[in-house]
C-alpha positions as CSV (number, residue, x, y, z in Angstrom):
1,D,67.2,-136.4,181.6
2,T,70.5,-134.6,181.3
3,D,71.5,-135.7,184.8
4,V,71.7,-139.4,183.8
5,V,75.0,-141.0,182.9
6,W,74.8,-144.0,180.5
7,L,77.5,-146.5,181.3
8,R,76.2,-149.2,179.0
9,N,73.4,-149.5,176.5
10,P,70.2,-149.5,178.7
11,L,68.0,-150.6,175.8
12,T,69.3,-154.2,176.3
13,K,67.7,-154.2,179.8
14,L,64.2,-153.2,178.6
15,S,61.5,-155.8,178.3
16,L,60.9,-157.0,174.7
17,N,57.3,-157.7,175.7
18,E,55.4,-155.6,173.2
19,T,52.4,-155.3,175.6
20,D,54.4,-153.0,177.9
21,D,53.4,-149.4,177.2
22,L,55.7,-147.6,179.6
23,Q,59.0,-148.7,181.2
24,I,60.2,-146.2,183.8
25,S,63.0,-145.9,186.3
26,V,62.3,-145.6,190.0
27,D,64.0,-143.9,193.0
28,K,63.8,-147.2,195.0
29,Y,62.8,-150.6,193.6
30,F,60.2,-152.5,195.6
31,G,59.4,-155.2,193.0
32,S,55.8,-154.2,192.8
33,R,53.9,-153.8,189.5
34,R,51.4,-151.5,191.2
35,P,51.9,-147.8,190.4
36,E,50.9,-146.6,193.9
37,H,53.7,-148.7,195.4
38,N,56.5,-147.2,193.3
39,L,58.4,-143.9,193.5
40,I,58.9,-143.3,189.8
41,N,61.4,-140.9,188.4
42,T,61.5,-139.6,184.9
43,G,65.3,-139.9,184.6
44,F,64.9,-142.7,182.2
45,Y,61.7,-144.0,180.6
46,Y,60.8,-145.9,177.4
47,I,57.4,-145.4,175.8
48,R,55.7,-147.6,173.2
49,S,53.9,-145.3,170.9
50,N,50.2,-146.1,170.7
51,N,46.8,-144.5,171.4
52,K,47.1,-145.2,175.1
53,T,50.5,-143.6,175.6
54,I,49.5,-140.7,173.4
55,S,46.5,-140.1,175.7
56,L,48.8,-140.4,178.7
57,F,51.1,-137.7,177.3
58,D,48.2,-135.5,176.4
59,K,46.8,-135.7,179.9
60,W,50.3,-135.5,181.6
61,Y,51.4,-132.4,179.7
62,S,48.1,-130.6,179.9
63,L,48.2,-131.0,183.7
64,K,52.0,-130.2,183.9
65,D,51.5,-127.0,182.0
66,N,48.8,-126.0,184.4
67,S,50.4,-127.1,187.7
68,T,52.1,-124.7,190.0
69,R,55.0,-125.8,192.1
70,K,55.0,-129.3,190.6
71,K,57.6,-130.8,188.4
72,E,56.6,-133.0,185.5
73,Q,57.7,-136.1,187.4
74,D,55.3,-135.2,190.3
75,V,52.4,-134.7,187.9
76,L,53.0,-138.1,186.3
77,L,53.3,-139.7,189.8
78,D,50.0,-138.2,190.7
79,L,48.4,-139.5,187.6
80,L,49.8,-143.0,188.1
81,R,48.7,-143.1,191.8
82,H,45.2,-141.8,190.9
83,G,44.2,-144.5,188.4
84,V,45.4,-143.4,184.9
85,V,46.9,-146.9,184.5
86,T,43.5,-148.5,184.8
87,E,41.7,-145.7,183.0
88,L,43.9,-146.0,180.0
89,D,44.6,-149.7,180.3
90,L,48.3,-149.1,180.4
91,R,50.9,-151.8,181.1
92,V,53.7,-150.3,183.1
93,R,57.0,-151.9,184.0
94,F,59.1,-150.3,186.8
95,L,62.8,-150.7,186.1
96,E,65.1,-152.2,188.7
97,T,67.7,-150.0,190.3
98,R,70.1,-152.9,189.8
99,H,70.2,-151.9,186.1
100,F,68.9,-148.3,186.3
101,S,70.8,-146.9,189.3
102,G,70.4,-143.6,191.0
103,F,71.6,-141.7,194.0
104,C,68.5,-142.6,195.9
105,E,69.4,-146.3,195.6
106,D,72.8,-147.3,194.2
107,S,73.0,-150.5,192.2
108,K,75.0,-153.0,194.2
109,D,75.8,-154.8,190.9
110,V,78.4,-152.9,188.9
111,G,78.3,-155.8,186.4
112,A,74.7,-155.0,185.6
113,V,74.2,-151.3,186.0
114,T,73.5,-149.4,182.7
115,T,72.6,-145.9,183.8
116,V,73.1,-143.7,186.9
117,H,70.7,-140.9,187.7
118,A,71.5,-138.0,189.9
119,N,68.2,-138.2,191.6
120,C,67.6,-137.3,195.3
121,C,69.8,-134.3,194.8
122,R,68.8,-130.6,194.9
123,H,71.5,-128.6,193.1
124,I,73.1,-128.8,189.7
125,N,76.6,-128.3,191.2
126,A,76.1,-131.2,193.5
127,K,74.8,-133.4,190.6
128,V,77.8,-132.5,188.4
129,R,80.2,-133.2,191.3
130,D,78.7,-136.6,192.1
131,L,78.2,-137.7,188.5
132,T,81.8,-136.8,187.9
133,A,82.7,-139.2,190.8
134,V,80.5,-141.9,189.2
135,L,82.5,-141.6,185.9
136,R,85.7,-141.7,187.9
137,D,84.5,-144.8,189.7
138,W,83.5,-146.4,186.4
139,K,86.8,-145.7,184.7
140,R,88.6,-147.1,187.8
141,F,86.4,-150.3,187.6
142,K,86.9,-150.7,183.8
143,A,90.7,-150.1,184.1
144,A,91.0,-152.8,186.9
145,L,89.1,-155.3,184.7
146,T,91.4,-154.6,181.8
147,K,94.5,-154.9,183.9
148,Y,93.4,-158.0,185.9
149,P,90.9,-159.9,183.7
150,K,91.4,-163.1,185.7
151,A,90.3,-161.3,188.8
152,A,87.1,-159.9,187.2
153,R,84.8,-161.7,189.6
154,N,86.6,-160.4,192.7
155,I,86.9,-156.9,191.3
156,T,83.1,-156.8,190.5
157,R,82.2,-158.2,193.9
158,S,84.3,-155.8,195.9
159,F,83.4,-152.7,193.8
160,G,81.7,-149.8,195.6
161,W,80.5,-146.4,194.4
162,S,81.9,-143.2,196.0
163,R,79.5,-141.6,198.4
164,H,77.3,-139.0,196.9
165,D,78.3,-136.3,199.4
166,G,77.5,-133.4,197.1
167,C,73.9,-134.5,196.8
168,L,73.7,-135.5,200.5
169,N,74.9,-132.0,201.5
170,S,72.6,-130.3,199.0
171,W,69.7,-131.0,201.4
172,K,71.3,-129.2,204.3
173,P,70.2,-125.7,205.0
174,Q,72.4,-123.1,203.4
175,T,74.0,-120.5,205.6
176,L,74.4,-117.0,204.4
177,T,77.9,-115.5,204.6
């Protein structure tokens, strides 16, 4: 997605297990491997190209193109919850928000986070505002590590992301003026 900021190389946090067909980020990480227990988001995903994933994309995009009032993420979520994993014998890994953070669930571990997704946000202006704050926070964190390398553990432990006020406020009803 274009509303994802890469802070580090996320590919290093993907499973090297060649049996995983799809690795996908989530809004909240529950630790379950079951598709119906996860709120996926398509901000970041990694697909291993094979006949199973080609079938998944064929099914997903044919449904997406014929769905009204549904985003592509919602169509994929419906497919996952209604048995496409079993039907196609897919191996799916849901990515931890510790590494693949988002506004729905911030990573508490700045030392591990690789990407930040402006999910749970309604408007592009709010996303840009809050992702700009993420970059400012990241630069502040990296500068502190550079300036005080011996205090890295304390800096990492005490780090906190700025509130995502733009996105939080994007859900409030807009008043006409």
